PDB file of N, CA, C and O in Angstrom:
ATOM      1  N   MET A   1       0.899  -1.231   0.049  1.00  0.00           N
ATOM      2  CA  MET A   1       0.127   0.060  -0.165  1.00  0.00           C
ATOM      3  C   MET A   1       0.857   1.246  -0.076  1.00  0.00           C
ATOM      4  O   MET A   1       0.582   2.215  -0.784  1.00  0.00           O
ATOM      5  N   THR A   2       1.912   1.248   0.869  1.00  0.00           N
ATOM      6  CA  THR A   2       2.753   2.564   0.896  1.00  0.00           C
ATOM      7  C   THR A   2       3.391   2.707  -0.294  1.00  0.00           C
ATOM      8  O   THR A   2       3.509   3.828  -0.789  1.00  0.00           O
ATOM      9  N   ALA A   3       3.885   1.592  -0.906  1.00  0.00           N
ATOM     10  CA  ALA A   3       4.582   1.712  -2.177  1.00  0.00           C
ATOM     11  C   ALA A   3       3.882   2.553  -3.400  1.00  0.00           C
ATOM     12  O   ALA A   3       4.486   3.188  -4.265  1.00  0.00           O
ATOM     13  N   VAL A   4       2.463   2.403  -3.262  1.00  0.00           N
ATOM     14  CA  VAL A   4       1.690   3.003  -4.318  1.00  0.00           C
ATOM     15  C   VAL A   4       1.018   4.300  -3.800  1.00  0.00           C
ATOM     16  O   VAL A   4      -0.015   4.693  -4.343  1.00  0.00           O
ATOM     17  N   GLY A   5       1.555   4.956  -2.801  1.00  0.00           N
ATOM     18  CA  GLY A   5       1.075   6.220  -2.336  1.00  0.00           C
ATOM     19  C   GLY A   5       0.381   6.230  -1.111  1.00  0.00           C
ATOM     20  O   GLY A   5       0.358   7.250  -0.422  1.00  0.00           O
ATOM     21  N   GLY A   6      -0.266   5.045  -0.725  1.00  0.00           N
ATOM     22  CA  GLY A   6      -1.129   4.916   0.436  1.00  0.00           C
ATOM     23  C   GLY A   6      -0.402   4.866   1.835  1.00  0.00           C
ATOM     24  O   GLY A   6       0.728   5.338   1.962  1.00  0.00           O
ATOM     25  N   VAL A   7      -1.029   4.325   2.798  1.00  0.00           N
ATOM     26  CA  VAL A   7      -0.360   4.222   4.212  1.00  0.00           C
ATOM     27  C   VAL A   7      -0.777   2.883   4.549  1.00  0.00           C
ATOM     28  O   VAL A   7      -1.934   2.473   4.638  1.00  0.00           O
ATOM     29  N   GLY A   8       0.392   2.194   4.743  1.00  0.00           N
ATOM     30  CA  GLY A   8       0.354   0.714   5.247  1.00  0.00           C
ATOM     31  C   GLY A   8       0.979   0.548   6.614  1.00  0.00           C
ATOM     32  O   GLY A   8       2.167   0.845   6.739  1.00  0.00           O
ATOM     33  N   VAL A   9       0.323   0.122   7.603  1.00  0.00           N
ATOM     34  CA  VAL A   9       0.756  -0.042   9.019  1.00  0.00           C
ATOM     35  C   VAL A   9       0.275  -1.429   9.543  1.00  0.00           C
ATOM     36  O   VAL A   9      -0.903  -1.784   9.526  1.00  0.00           O
ATOM     37  N   ALA A  10       1.224  -2.108   9.970  1.00  0.00           N
ATOM     38  CA  ALA A  10       1.010  -3.561  10.489  1.00  0.00           C
ATOM     39  C   ALA A  10       0.953  -3.332  11.949  1.00  0.00           C
ATOM     40  O   ALA A  10       1.936  -2.881  12.538  1.00  0.00           O
ATOM     41  N   ILE A  11      -0.182  -3.629  12.583  1.00  0.00           N
ATOM     42  CA  ILE A  11      -0.654  -3.689  13.832  1.00  0.00           C
ATOM     43  C   ILE A  11      -1.214  -5.041  14.295  1.00  0.00           C
ATOM     44  O   ILE A  11      -2.254  -5.500  13.824  1.00  0.00           O
ATOM     45  N   ARG A  12      -0.421  -5.716  15.318  1.00  0.00           N
ATOM     46  CA  ARG A  12      -0.931  -6.946  15.716  1.00  0.00           C
ATOM     47  C   ARG A  12      -2.106  -6.621  16.673  1.00  0.00           C
ATOM     48  O   ARG A  12      -2.233  -5.647  17.415  1.00  0.00           O
ATOM     49  N   CYS A  13      -3.002  -7.763  16.456  1.00  0.00           N
ATOM     50  CA  CYS A  13      -4.327  -7.646  17.227  1.00  0.00           C
ATOM     51  C   CYS A  13      -4.985  -9.109  17.226  1.00  0.00           C
ATOM     52  O   CYS A  13      -5.053  -9.793  16.205  1.00  0.00           O
ATOM     53  N   ASP A  14      -5.438  -9.497  18.418  1.00  0.00           N
ATOM     54  CA  ASP A  14      -6.042 -10.802  18.440  1.00  0.00           C
ATOM     55  C   ASP A  14      -7.600 -10.485  18.304  1.00  0.00           C
ATOM     56  O   ASP A  14      -8.242  -9.975  19.223  1.00  0.00           O
ATOM     57  N   HIS A  15      -8.161 -10.846  17.034  1.00  0.00           N
ATOM     58  CA  HIS A  15      -9.627 -10.548  16.830  1.00  0.00           C
ATOM     59  C   HIS A  15     -10.653 -11.334  17.556  1.00  0.00           C
ATOM     60  O   HIS A  15     -11.856 -11.176  17.346  1.00  0.00           O
ATOM     61  N   LEU A  16     -10.166 -12.193  18.423  1.00  0.00           N
ATOM     62  CA  LEU A  16     -11.278 -12.864  19.448  1.00  0.00           C
ATOM     63  C   LEU A  16     -11.156 -12.102  20.713  1.00  0.00           C
ATOM     64  O   LEU A  16     -11.918 -12.395  21.634  1.00  0.00           O
ATOM     65  N   ASN A  17     -10.319 -11.194  20.855  1.00  0.00           N
ATOM     66  CA  ASN A  17     -10.293 -10.280  21.977  1.00  0.00           C
ATOM     67  C   ASN A  17     -10.852  -8.945  21.899  1.00  0.00           C
ATOM     68  O   ASN A  17     -10.145  -8.018  21.503  1.00  0.00           O
ATOM     69  N   GLU A  18     -12.165  -8.746  22.272  1.00  0.00           N
ATOM     70  CA  GLU A  18     -12.848  -7.631  21.686  1.00  0.00           C
ATOM     71  C   GLU A  18     -12.054  -6.247  22.272  1.00  0.00           C
ATOM     72  O   GLU A  18     -12.096  -5.191  21.640  1.00  0.00           O
ATOM     73  N   ALA A  19     -11.368  -6.376  23.484  1.00  0.00           N
ATOM     74  CA  ALA A  19     -10.870  -5.151  23.955  1.00  0.00           C
ATOM     75  C   ALA A  19      -9.549  -4.724  22.917  1.00  0.00           C
ATOM     76  O   ALA A  19      -9.296  -3.556  22.622  1.00  0.00           O
ATOM     77  N   GLU A  20      -8.892  -5.724  22.509  1.00  0.00           N
ATOM     78  CA  GLU A  20      -7.824  -5.459  21.530  1.00  0.00           C
ATOM     79  C   GLU A  20      -8.481  -4.886  20.278  1.00  0.00           C
ATOM     80  O   GLU A  20      -7.967  -3.872  19.805  1.00  0.00           O
ATOM     81  N   VAL A  21      -9.624  -5.442  19.644  1.00  0.00           N
ATOM     82  CA  VAL A  21     -10.153  -4.986  18.510  1.00  0.00           C
ATOM     83  C   VAL A  21     -10.809  -3.386  18.725  1.00  0.00           C
ATOM     84  O   VAL A  21     -10.789  -2.498  17.872  1.00  0.00           O
ATOM     85  N   ARG A  22     -11.258  -3.313  19.793  1.00  0.00           N
ATOM     86  CA  ARG A  22     -11.795  -1.929  20.262  1.00  0.00           C
ATOM     87  C   ARG A  22     -10.667  -0.992  20.243  1.00  0.00           C
ATOM     88  O   ARG A  22     -10.797   0.081  19.653  1.00  0.00           O
ATOM     89  N   ALA A  23      -9.445  -1.334  20.901  1.00  0.00           N
ATOM     90  CA  ALA A  23      -8.274  -0.347  20.945  1.00  0.00           C
ATOM     91  C   ALA A  23      -7.793  -0.121  19.519  1.00  0.00           C
ATOM     92  O   ALA A  23      -7.383   0.975  19.137  1.00  0.00           O
ATOM     93  N   LEU A  24      -7.863  -1.230  18.728  1.00  0.00           N
ATOM     94  CA  LEU A  24      -7.475  -0.901  17.277  1.00  0.00           C
ATOM     95  C   LEU A  24      -8.333  -0.008  16.492  1.00  0.00           C
ATOM     96  O   LEU A  24      -7.864   0.685  15.590  1.00  0.00           O
ATOM     97  N   ALA A  25      -9.538  -0.004  16.799  1.00  0.00           N
ATOM     98  CA  ALA A  25     -10.477   0.857  15.962  1.00  0.00           C
ATOM     99  C   ALA A  25     -10.229   2.368  16.743  1.00  0.00           C
ATOM    100  O   ALA A  25     -10.357   3.408  16.098  1.00  0.00           O
ATOM    101  N   GLU A  26      -9.923   2.376  17.955  1.00  0.00           N
ATOM    102  CA  GLU A  26      -9.648   3.620  18.494  1.00  0.00           C
ATOM    103  C   GLU A  26      -8.335   4.255  17.897  1.00  0.00           C
ATOM    104  O   GLU A  26      -8.263   5.473  17.732  1.00  0.00           O
ATOM    105  N   ARG A  27      -7.312   3.417  17.581  1.00  0.00           N
ATOM    106  CA  ARG A  27      -6.159   3.901  17.146  1.00  0.00           C
ATOM    107  C   ARG A  27      -6.244   4.327  15.682  1.00  0.00           C
ATOM    108  O   ARG A  27      -5.661   5.307  15.219  1.00  0.00           O
ATOM    109  N   VAL A  28      -7.009   3.511  15.017  1.00  0.00           N
ATOM    110  CA  VAL A  28      -7.228   3.920  13.411  1.00  0.00           C
ATOM    111  C   VAL A  28      -8.029   5.022  13.480  1.00  0.00           C
ATOM    112  O   VAL A  28      -7.847   5.834  12.573  1.00  0.00           O
ATOM    113  N   ARG A  29      -8.909   5.304  14.337  1.00  0.00           N
ATOM    114  CA  ARG A  29      -9.849   6.596  14.334  1.00  0.00           C
ATOM    115  C   ARG A  29      -8.781   7.767  14.669  1.00  0.00           C
ATOM    116  O   ARG A  29      -8.673   8.755  13.943  1.00  0.00           O
ATOM    117  N   ALA A  30      -8.139   7.602  15.630  1.00  0.00           N
ATOM    118  CA  ALA A  30      -7.221   8.703  16.200  1.00  0.00           C
ATOM    119  C   ALA A  30      -6.306   9.134  15.194  1.00  0.00           C
ATOM    120  O   ALA A  30      -6.244  10.318  14.861  1.00  0.00           O
ATOM    121  N   GLU A  31      -5.448   8.065  14.588  1.00  0.00           N
ATOM    122  CA  GLU A  31      -4.429   8.229  13.798  1.00  0.00           C
ATOM    123  C   GLU A  31      -4.828   8.583  12.113  1.00  0.00           C
ATOM    124  O   GLU A  31      -4.099   9.262  11.390  1.00  0.00           O
ATOM    125  N   PHE A  32      -5.967   8.051  11.735  1.00  0.00           N
ATOM    126  CA  PHE A  32      -6.130   7.960  10.427  1.00  0.00           C
ATOM    127  C   PHE A  32      -7.587   8.697  10.087  1.00  0.00           C
ATOM    128  O   PHE A  32      -7.839   9.146   8.969  1.00  0.00           O
ATOM    129  N   GLY A  33      -8.454   8.751  11.144  1.00  0.00           N
ATOM    130  CA  GLY A  33      -9.677   9.354  10.938  1.00  0.00           C
ATOM    131  C   GLY A  33     -10.651   8.372  10.444  1.00  0.00           C
ATOM    132  O   GLY A  33     -11.831   8.721  10.421  1.00  0.00           O
ATOM    133  N   GLY A  34     -10.341   7.232  10.058  1.00  0.00           N
ATOM    134  CA  GLY A  34     -11.232   6.235   9.495  1.00  0.00           C
ATOM    135  C   GLY A  34     -10.554   5.095   8.599  1.00  0.00           C
ATOM    136  O   GLY A  34      -9.330   4.965   8.633  1.00  0.00           O
ATOM    137  N   LEU A  35     -11.288   4.330   7.857  1.00  0.00           N
ATOM    138  CA  LEU A  35     -10.729   3.354   6.916  1.00  0.00           C
ATOM    139  C   LEU A  35     -11.434   3.604   5.737  1.00  0.00           C
ATOM    140  O   LEU A  35     -12.593   4.018   5.717  1.00  0.00           O
ATOM    141  N   ASP A  36     -10.653   3.322   4.608  1.00  0.00           N
ATOM    142  CA  ASP A  36     -11.086   3.376   3.238  1.00  0.00           C
ATOM    143  C   ASP A  36     -11.682   1.936   2.897  1.00  0.00           C
ATOM    144  O   ASP A  36     -12.667   1.807   2.170  1.00  0.00           O
ATOM    145  N   CYS A  37     -11.132   1.059   3.373  1.00  0.00           N
ATOM    146  CA  CYS A  37     -11.421  -0.406   2.969  1.00  0.00           C
ATOM    147  C   CYS A  37     -11.137  -1.240   4.309  1.00  0.00           C
ATOM    148  O   CYS A  37     -10.263  -0.916   5.113  1.00  0.00           O
ATOM    149  N   LEU A  38     -11.948  -2.312   4.451  1.00  0.00           N
ATOM    150  CA  LEU A  38     -11.823  -3.162   5.437  1.00  0.00           C
ATOM    151  C   LEU A  38     -11.881  -4.582   4.927  1.00  0.00           C
ATOM    152  O   LEU A  38     -12.933  -5.007   4.449  1.00  0.00           O
ATOM    153  N   VAL A  39     -10.798  -5.338   5.007  1.00  0.00           N
ATOM    154  CA  VAL A  39     -10.831  -6.787   4.617  1.00  0.00           C
ATOM    155  C   VAL A  39     -10.966  -7.627   5.836  1.00  0.00           C
ATOM    156  O   VAL A  39      -9.988  -7.933   6.518  1.00  0.00           O
ATOM    157  N   ASN A  40     -12.138  -7.987   6.099  1.00  0.00           N
ATOM    158  CA  ASN A  40     -12.380  -8.875   7.306  1.00  0.00           C
ATOM    159  C   ASN A  40     -12.133 -10.358   6.890  1.00  0.00           C
ATOM    160  O   ASN A  40     -13.070 -11.130   6.686  1.00  0.00           O
ATOM    161  N   ASP A  41     -10.896 -10.694   6.781  1.00  0.00           N
ATOM    162  CA  ASP A  41     -10.529 -12.200   6.470  1.00  0.00           C
ATOM    163  C   ASP A  41      -9.692 -12.771   7.425  1.00  0.00           C
ATOM    164  O   ASP A  41      -8.465 -12.703   7.351  1.00  0.00           O
ATOM    165  N   ILE A  42     -10.281 -13.315   8.293  1.00  0.00           N
ATOM    166  CA  ILE A  42      -9.708 -13.897   9.454  1.00  0.00           C
ATOM    167  C   ILE A  42      -9.962 -15.525   9.498  1.00  0.00           C
ATOM    168  O   ILE A  42     -11.052 -15.910   9.076  1.00  0.00           O
ATOM    169  N   TRP A  43      -9.144 -16.381   9.922  1.00  0.00           N
ATOM    170  CA  TRP A  43      -9.289 -17.814  10.097  1.00  0.00           C
ATOM    171  C   TRP A  43      -8.517 -18.027  11.409  1.00  0.00           C
ATOM    172  O   TRP A  43      -8.566 -17.282  12.387  1.00  0.00           O
ATOM    173  N   GLY A  44      -7.871 -19.037  11.300  1.00  0.00           N
ATOM    174  CA  GLY A  44      -7.064 -19.777  12.554  1.00  0.00           C
ATOM    175  C   GLY A  44      -7.699 -20.941  13.090  1.00  0.00           C
ATOM    176  O   GLY A  44      -7.188 -21.457  14.083  1.00  0.00           O
ATOM    177  N   GLY A  45      -8.852 -21.496  12.533  1.00  0.00           N
ATOM    178  CA  GLY A  45      -9.468 -22.624  13.093  1.00  0.00           C
ATOM    179  C   GLY A  45      -8.839 -23.969  12.510  1.00  0.00           C
ATOM    180  O   GLY A  45      -9.218 -25.073  12.903  1.00  0.00           O
ATOM    181  N   GLU A  46      -7.906 -23.805  11.598  1.00  0.00           N
ATOM    182  CA  GLU A  46      -7.265 -25.123  11.118  1.00  0.00           C
ATOM    183  C   GLU A  46      -6.679 -25.979  12.369  1.00  0.00           C
ATOM    184  O   GLU A  46      -6.703 -27.209  12.331  1.00  0.00           O
ATOM    185  N   ARG A  47      -6.166 -25.285  13.450  1.00  0.00           N
ATOM    186  CA  ARG A  47      -5.512 -25.983  14.477  1.00  0.00           C
ATOM    187  C   ARG A  47      -6.522 -26.905  15.174  1.00  0.00           C
ATOM    188  O   ARG A  47      -6.111 -27.858  15.837  1.00  0.00           O
ATOM    189  N   PHE A  48      -7.855 -26.646  15.042  1.00  0.00           N
ATOM    190  CA  PHE A  48      -8.880 -27.407  15.813  1.00  0.00           C
ATOM    191  C   PHE A  48      -9.572 -28.552  14.917  1.00  0.00           C
ATOM    192  O   PHE A  48     -10.342 -29.388  15.390  1.00  0.00           O
ATOM    193  N   SER A  49      -9.174 -28.477  13.470  1.00  0.00           N
ATOM    194  CA  SER A  49      -9.715 -29.621  12.733  1.00  0.00           C
ATOM    195  C   SER A  49      -9.358 -30.962  13.063  1.00  0.00           C
ATOM    196  O   SER A  49      -8.197 -31.290  13.306  1.00  0.00           O
ATOM    197  N   GLU A  50     -10.385 -31.789  13.078  1.00  0.00           N
ATOM    198  CA  GLU A  50     -10.005 -33.270  13.184  1.00  0.00           C
ATOM    199  C   GLU A  50     -10.433 -34.097  12.071  1.00  0.00           C
ATOM    200  O   GLU A  50     -11.413 -34.838  12.153  1.00  0.00           O
ATOM    201  N   TRP A  51      -9.668 -33.974  10.966  1.00  0.00           N
ATOM    202  CA  TRP A  51      -9.912 -34.453   9.657  1.00  0.00           C
ATOM    203  C   TRP A  51      -9.935 -36.055   9.777  1.00  0.00           C
ATOM    204  O   TRP A  51      -9.136 -36.674  10.479  1.00  0.00           O
ATOM    205  N   GLY A  52     -10.977 -36.671   8.984  1.00  0.00           N
ATOM    206  CA  GLY A  52     -11.208 -37.999   9.168  1.00  0.00           C
ATOM    207  C   GLY A  52     -11.987 -38.656  10.252  1.00  0.00           C
ATOM    208  O   GLY A  52     -12.070 -39.882  10.328  1.00  0.00           O
ATOM    209  N   LYS A  53     -12.619 -37.758  11.179  1.00  0.00           N
ATOM    210  CA  LYS A  53     -13.433 -38.096  12.168  1.00  0.00           C
ATOM    211  C   LYS A  53     -14.872 -37.967  11.676  1.00  0.00           C
ATOM    212  O   LYS A  53     -15.148 -37.046  10.907  1.00  0.00           O
ATOM    213  N   LYS A  54     -15.761 -38.793  12.054  1.00  0.00           N
ATOM    214  CA  LYS A  54     -17.178 -38.664  11.778  1.00  0.00           C
ATOM    215  C   LYS A  54     -17.654 -37.633  12.626  1.00  0.00           C
ATOM    216  O   LYS A  54     -17.125 -37.499  13.729  1.00  0.00           O
ATOM    217  N   ALA A  55     -18.667 -36.811  12.236  1.00  0.00           N
ATOM    218  CA  ALA A  55     -19.294 -35.569  12.931  1.00  0.00           C
ATOM    219  C   ALA A  55     -19.509 -36.020  14.369  1.00  0.00           C
ATOM    220  O   ALA A  55     -19.162 -35.223  15.241  1.00  0.00           O
ATOM    221  N   TRP A  56     -20.016 -37.150  14.725  1.00  0.00           N
ATOM    222  CA  TRP A  56     -20.319 -37.555  16.141  1.00  0.00           C
ATOM    223  C   TRP A  56     -19.310 -37.870  16.998  1.00  0.00           C
ATOM    224  O   TRP A  56     -19.520 -38.041  18.198  1.00  0.00           O
ATOM    225  N   GLU A  57     -17.990 -37.984  16.385  1.00  0.00           N
ATOM    226  CA  GLU A  57     -16.775 -38.155  17.038  1.00  0.00           C
ATOM    227  C   GLU A  57     -15.923 -36.953  17.397  1.00  0.00           C
ATOM    228  O   GLU A  57     -14.917 -37.001  18.104  1.00  0.00           O
ATOM    229  N   LEU A  58     -16.406 -35.934  16.869  1.00  0.00           N
ATOM    230  CA  LEU A  58     -15.560 -34.653  16.994  1.00  0.00           C
ATOM    231  C   LEU A  58     -15.678 -34.244  18.418  1.00  0.00           C
ATOM    232  O   LEU A  58     -16.721 -34.368  19.059  1.00  0.00           O
ATOM    233  N   ASP A  59     -14.591 -33.760  18.882  1.00  0.00           N
ATOM    234  CA  ASP A  59     -14.396 -33.077  20.175  1.00  0.00           C
ATOM    235  C   ASP A  59     -15.007 -31.639  20.194  1.00  0.00           C
ATOM    236  O   ASP A  59     -14.433 -30.654  19.732  1.00  0.00           O
ATOM    237  N   LEU A  60     -16.328 -31.635  20.826  1.00  0.00           N
ATOM    238  CA  LEU A  60     -17.180 -30.386  20.635  1.00  0.00           C
ATOM    239  C   LEU A  60     -16.376 -29.213  21.233  1.00  0.00           C
ATOM    240  O   LEU A  60     -16.584 -28.136  20.674  1.00  0.00           O
ATOM    241  N   SER A  61     -15.555 -29.207  22.192  1.00  0.00           N
ATOM    242  CA  SER A  61     -14.622 -28.040  22.526  1.00  0.00           C
ATOM    243  C   SER A  61     -13.887 -27.567  21.344  1.00  0.00           C
ATOM    244  O   SER A  61     -13.827 -26.351  21.159  1.00  0.00           O
ATOM    245  N   LYS A  62     -13.299 -28.406  20.490  1.00  0.00           N
ATOM    246  CA  LYS A  62     -12.497 -28.028  19.306  1.00  0.00           C
ATOM    247  C   LYS A  62     -13.305 -27.390  18.279  1.00  0.00           C
ATOM    248  O   LYS A  62     -12.825 -26.466  17.623  1.00  0.00           O
ATOM    249  N   VAL A  63     -14.760 -27.897  18.039  1.00  0.00           N
ATOM    250  CA  VAL A  63     -15.781 -27.295  17.235  1.00  0.00           C
ATOM    251  C   VAL A  63     -16.033 -25.964  17.717  1.00  0.00           C
ATOM    252  O   VAL A  63     -15.948 -25.035  16.914  1.00  0.00           O
ATOM    253  N   ARG A  64     -16.324 -25.749  18.891  1.00  0.00           N
ATOM    254  CA  ARG A  64     -16.816 -24.469  19.402  1.00  0.00           C
ATOM    255  C   ARG A  64     -15.464 -23.403  19.064  1.00  0.00           C
ATOM    256  O   ARG A  64     -15.628 -22.302  18.540  1.00  0.00           O
ATOM    257  N   ALA A  65     -14.264 -23.891  19.421  1.00  0.00           N
ATOM    258  CA  ALA A  65     -13.157 -23.019  19.277  1.00  0.00           C
ATOM    259  C   ALA A  65     -12.982 -22.762  17.851  1.00  0.00           C
ATOM    260  O   ALA A  65     -12.564 -21.660  17.496  1.00  0.00           O
ATOM    261  N   MET A  66     -13.253 -23.643  17.022  1.00  0.00           N
ATOM    262  CA  MET A  66     -13.174 -23.376  15.455  1.00  0.00           C
ATOM    263  C   MET A  66     -14.199 -22.325  15.130  1.00  0.00           C
ATOM    264  O   MET A  66     -13.868 -21.343  14.465  1.00  0.00           O
ATOM    265  N   LEU A  67     -15.497 -22.492  15.592  1.00  0.00           N
ATOM    266  CA  LEU A  67     -16.533 -21.571  15.341  1.00  0.00           C
ATOM    267  C   LEU A  67     -16.242 -20.332  15.718  1.00  0.00           C
ATOM    268  O   LEU A  67     -16.540 -19.406  14.964  1.00  0.00           O
ATOM    269  N   GLU A  68     -15.608 -20.086  16.949  1.00  0.00           N
ATOM    270  CA  GLU A  68     -15.029 -18.866  17.449  1.00  0.00           C
ATOM    271  C   GLU A  68     -14.076 -18.197  16.626  1.00  0.00           C
ATOM    272  O   GLU A  68     -14.247 -17.054  16.204  1.00  0.00           O
ATOM    273  N   ALA A  69     -13.014 -18.944  16.380  1.00  0.00           N
ATOM    274  CA  ALA A  69     -12.082 -18.412  15.513  1.00  0.00           C
ATOM    275  C   ALA A  69     -12.430 -18.047  14.048  1.00  0.00           C
ATOM    276  O   ALA A  69     -11.828 -17.163  13.438  1.00  0.00           O
ATOM    277  N   GLY A  70     -13.448 -18.787  13.515  1.00  0.00           N
ATOM    278  CA  GLY A  70     -13.879 -18.727  12.065  1.00  0.00           C
ATOM    279  C   GLY A  70     -15.001 -17.636  12.023  1.00  0.00           C
ATOM    280  O   GLY A  70     -15.154 -16.957  11.008  1.00  0.00           O
ATOM    281  N   LEU A  71     -15.847 -17.459  13.219  1.00  0.00           N
ATOM    282  CA  LEU A  71     -16.940 -16.782  12.943  1.00  0.00           C
ATOM    283  C   LEU A  71     -17.002 -15.555  14.015  1.00  0.00           C
ATOM    284  O   LEU A  71     -17.264 -14.428  13.595  1.00  0.00           O
ATOM    285  N   TRP A  72     -16.807 -15.734  15.128  1.00  0.00           N
ATOM    286  CA  TRP A  72     -17.004 -14.642  16.190  1.00  0.00           C
ATOM    287  C   TRP A  72     -15.915 -13.620  15.860  1.00  0.00           C
ATOM    288  O   TRP A  72     -16.210 -12.439  16.047  1.00  0.00           O
ATOM    289  N   SER A  73     -14.856 -13.875  15.456  1.00  0.00           N
ATOM    290  CA  SER A  73     -13.743 -12.876  15.210  1.00  0.00           C
ATOM    291  C   SER A  73     -14.262 -11.959  14.113  1.00  0.00           C
ATOM    292  O   SER A  73     -13.997 -10.758  14.167  1.00  0.00           O
ATOM    293  N   HIS A  74     -14.997 -12.467  13.109  1.00  0.00           N
ATOM    294  CA  HIS A  74     -15.503 -11.738  12.072  1.00  0.00           C
ATOM    295  C   HIS A  74     -16.652 -10.724  12.653  1.00  0.00           C
ATOM    296  O   HIS A  74     -16.722  -9.567  12.240  1.00  0.00           O
ATOM    297  N   VAL A  75     -17.466 -11.196  13.552  1.00  0.00           N
ATOM    298  CA  VAL A  75     -18.478 -10.444  14.193  1.00  0.00           C
ATOM    299  C   VAL A  75     -17.786  -9.217  14.906  1.00  0.00           C
ATOM    300  O   VAL A  75     -18.131  -8.053  14.705  1.00  0.00           O
ATOM    301  N   VAL A  76     -16.836  -9.579  15.709  1.00  0.00           N
ATOM    302  CA  VAL A  76     -16.136  -8.565  16.777  1.00  0.00           C
ATOM    303  C   VAL A  76     -15.556  -7.513  15.825  1.00  0.00           C
ATOM    304  O   VAL A  76     -15.695  -6.313  16.061  1.00  0.00           O
ATOM    305  N   THR A  77     -14.959  -7.933  14.838  1.00  0.00           N
ATOM    306  CA  THR A  77     -14.128  -6.918  13.911  1.00  0.00           C
ATOM    307  C   THR A  77     -15.107  -5.999  13.148  1.00  0.00           C
ATOM    308  O   THR A  77     -14.887  -4.803  12.957  1.00  0.00           O
ATOM    309  N   ALA A  78     -16.297  -6.716  12.693  1.00  0.00           N
ATOM    310  CA  ALA A  78     -17.235  -5.773  12.007  1.00  0.00           C
ATOM    311  C   ALA A  78     -17.850  -4.933  12.969  1.00  0.00           C
ATOM    312  O   ALA A  78     -18.254  -3.829  12.605  1.00  0.00           O
ATOM    313  N   ARG A  79     -17.979  -5.304  14.157  1.00  0.00           N
ATOM    314  CA  ARG A  79     -18.728  -4.372  15.136  1.00  0.00           C
ATOM    315  C   ARG A  79     -17.980  -3.041  15.364  1.00  0.00           C
ATOM    316  O   ARG A  79     -18.521  -1.936  15.401  1.00  0.00           O
ATOM    317  N   HIS A  80     -16.652  -3.297  15.513  1.00  0.00           N
ATOM    318  CA  HIS A  80     -15.861  -2.168  15.827  1.00  0.00           C
ATOM    319  C   HIS A  80     -15.333  -1.406  14.748  1.00  0.00           C
ATOM    320  O   HIS A  80     -15.185  -0.190  14.859  1.00  0.00           O
ATOM    321  N   LEU A  81     -15.002  -2.099  13.591  1.00  0.00           N
ATOM    322  CA  LEU A  81     -14.453  -1.449  12.513  1.00  0.00           C
ATOM    323  C   LEU A  81     -15.170  -1.009  11.295  1.00  0.00           C
ATOM    324  O   LEU A  81     -14.714  -0.161  10.528  1.00  0.00           O
ATOM    325  N   LEU A  82     -16.319  -1.616  11.138  1.00  0.00           N
ATOM    326  CA  LEU A  82     -17.223  -1.106  10.098  1.00  0.00           C
ATOM    327  C   LEU A  82     -17.628   0.353  10.282  1.00  0.00           C
ATOM    328  O   LEU A  82     -17.594   1.161   9.354  1.00  0.00           O
ATOM    329  N   PRO A  83     -17.999   0.641  11.472  1.00  0.00           N
ATOM    330  CA  PRO A  83     -18.296   2.147  11.592  1.00  0.00           C
ATOM    331  C   PRO A  83     -17.169   3.192  11.190  1.00  0.00           C
ATOM    332  O   PRO A  83     -17.466   4.386  11.144  1.00  0.00           O
ATOM    333  N   LEU A  84     -16.071   2.827  10.941  1.00  0.00           N
ATOM    334  CA  LEU A  84     -15.038   3.694  10.607  1.00  0.00           C
ATOM    335  C   LEU A  84     -14.796   3.886   9.022  1.00  0.00           C
ATOM    336  O   LEU A  84     -14.028   4.741   8.582  1.00  0.00           O
ATOM    337  N   LEU A  85     -15.580   2.946   8.165  1.00  0.00           N
ATOM    338  CA  LEU A  85     -15.544   3.227   6.875  1.00  0.00           C
ATOM    339  C   LEU A  85     -15.997   4.465   6.417  1.00  0.00           C
ATOM    340  O   LEU A  85     -17.026   4.969   6.868  1.00  0.00           O
ATOM    341  N   ARG A  86     -15.319   4.992   5.565  1.00  0.00           N
ATOM    342  CA  ARG A  86     -15.675   6.355   5.009  1.00  0.00           C
ATOM    343  C   ARG A  86     -16.588   6.257   3.825  1.00  0.00           C
ATOM    344  O   ARG A  86     -16.972   7.278   3.255  1.00  0.00           O
TER     345      ARG A  86
END
């Protein structure tokens, strides 16, 4: 982004941690005034996958963790960062 005239900033944020996402949104608002684009593309659930098992054999705690990593992180990010879109 920076190479073509924009501003690129790498910021570490755990998108399952609402306080971190809220702090990220506050920082973006304070430093940049908002967002031109939001790419809400988060995953991280692969570490909970149990390939080769039947659905009824899956460890439900791993399934829940996969849903949180793959879905809840998007909801939290959208909640705090979508309002910053210009």
